[in-house]
N, C-alpha and C positions, 0 to 999 in steps of 0.2 A: 121326742118321747123318751122317757126314762124308765128303765126296767130294773127291778130289784128281785133278788132271789128271796123267796118266802121261807125257805128252810135251809138249814145248814146240813150238809152231807158229810159224814165222817165214816171212815172205815180204816181198820188197821190190817195190814197184810205184811207179813215178814218175807221179804224178797229172798232171804237165804233159803227159805223152804222151797223156792222154785227150783233149786239145783241141789242142795246138800242133803236133804232127807232121803232115806232109802227108797221110798216110793217114787219120788220125782227123779231120783238118779236113774232108776230102772226105766222110767218113761223116756228120759233124754237119751239113754243108750239105745232103746228101741227106735226112737226118732232118728238118731244118727244112722243106724243100720238101714232103716227105711229110705232115708235120703240117699245114702251111698248106693243102694240097690237101684233106685230110680234114675239117678243122674250119672252114676259111675264116677262121681267126684267125692273125695273125702274132704272133711272140714275139721278144724280144731274145736273140740267140745270141752269148754272149761267154763267156770262160773262167770268170768268177765264177759265172755261172748254171749252166754245165755241171757244174762241180765241186760247188757248194754247193746248187744248186736255185733255183727261182724263188719269190720271196717276195711279189711284187706281187699285189695283190688282183684277180686275173683269174678269169674263170669256170672255166677249165680248168686252174688251177694244180695241183691235186692229181693229176689224171690225167697232166698233162705231167711232173710230178716222178716219178711212178711209172714212166712209159714211159722217162724218161731214166735211171732207176736200172737198168732192164732193159738199156738200151743200153750203159751203162757196164760192166755185168757181162759183156755180150757182148764188148766190147772187151778187158776183162781176160782172159777165157777165150781169146780169139784170141791175145793176147800170150803167155799161158802155154803155148799149144800151137804157137806159131810159125805160126799160120794167118793167112790174109788177112782183113783187117777190111773187110767189105763191108756195104752196106745194101741189101737186096733187099726192096723194099716189096711188099705184097700188094694 
């Protein structure tokens, strides 16, 4: 059986906005503070790590990368819906 996509999906998303703009910078700082409070572990917060993930051999690398992917998806959804990007920690 052969399947074909019936529509072409296209979207443009500037990945630099994920880290560099004032709104998302504040989000990532709040994220970093939340993470450090919860785990008592610090991590390097820079553009490369936010976009590509953390590769250093740390105990929480996998869960940190997973949570960062969820955070990036939240930022993407907020941009798509013209919503405020906020970090409300629980």
